N, C-alpha and C positions, 0 to 999 in steps of 0.2 A: 325362835329363840334368837335373838339380835345380839351381834356382837358389836361391842364399843370400839370403834376408831380413835386411835391414838389421836392426839393434835400434836403433829408434826411440827408445826409453828412454834409451840412451847419450848421443845425440845431444842430445835435449831436455837431461839432465843437463848435459852439456857447455857447450850454450849459456847454460843458468842461471848454471852457473858462471863461464864466459868473461864476460858480459855483465853478471852481476848487481852488480859493484861500478861499472859505469857508471851502472846504473839508478839505485844509491843515490847516485852523483853527481849526477845531474839533479835528484832531489829535495832532496838537500841544496842546490843552487845554487838550485830553486825558493823552498825556504824563506828563504834568505838574502837573495835577490832581495825577497821580500813584508816582511822584517822593514826591511828599508833604505827601501821605499817607503814602509811607514807610517812610519816616524821623518821622512823628507823631506817626506810630506804634512803631518805635524802641525808641524814646523818652519816651514812655509810658510804653514800657516793660522795660526800664530802671528804670523808677519810681517803677514799681511794686517791681522789683527785690530789690530795694533799702528799700522799704517797709517790704519787707519779711526778709530780714537780718536784720534790724532793730528791727522787732519781736522777731527772734531768739535769736538776740543779749540781750534783755531784760529778755527773758526768761533762756538762759543760764549763765547770769553773776552772780558770786559767791558774789561780794560787788559793792556797788555804784561806786567805783573809777574804777573797771573795766568797768563797765556798761558805764561810761562817756568815758573812753579811747577808747571804742569801737564804741560808736556812733560818736565819733568826727573824726574817723578812715572811717566811711563809710559815713558821711557827706562830707569829704574831698574827698572821691572817686566818689562822686555822683555827687558834684558840679564840679568836674572837667570832667566829663563827658559829664555834661549839657553844659559846657563853649564849649567844643569841638562841641557838636550838635548844639548849636548856631551860631558857626563858619560854620557848615553845611548848616544850614537854612539860612544864608547871602549869601553863594554860590548857593544855589538853586535859590534866589531870583534874585541874579545877573543872574545868567543863563537865568532864564525864562524869565526877561525882554531883555536880549539880543536876545533869541529865538523871543519875540513878535515883536522888533523891526524891526529885520529882515523880519519878515511875513509881518509887514505892508509897509516895503519899497517894497518888491517884488510885493504884492496887488495893491500898488498906481503906481508902475510902468507900470504893465498891464493895470491898468484902464486910465493911461494915452496913452499907445499904443494904447488901443480900442478907444479910443476918438480922435486920431489922424485919426485912420483909417479910423472912419464913417464920419468922417470931410471932 
């Protein structure tokens, strides 16, 4: 009596095909999270720098007019940086959305192809 040896290559191929899209999704998630974390870190850094500069301006001002002028300048620079940062966030969101759409399309095509082969 002979035993049939399973075809491990077929099993491995199936596993790669079945789990491949999920591995790609995990990689996509990590890249998206890293980009968002870096953007958040940069925005937080700018807020801290603004706070430090405002505190130094308050301590170093000789009169209220000088303080008001320095605070207006700092606020203007900060708002400009944050406006630019907002545009960066929008670009990041658009890029991430496009990446996820590509992943979904590829996973859907893979599922459709696998369904056709099994039928």
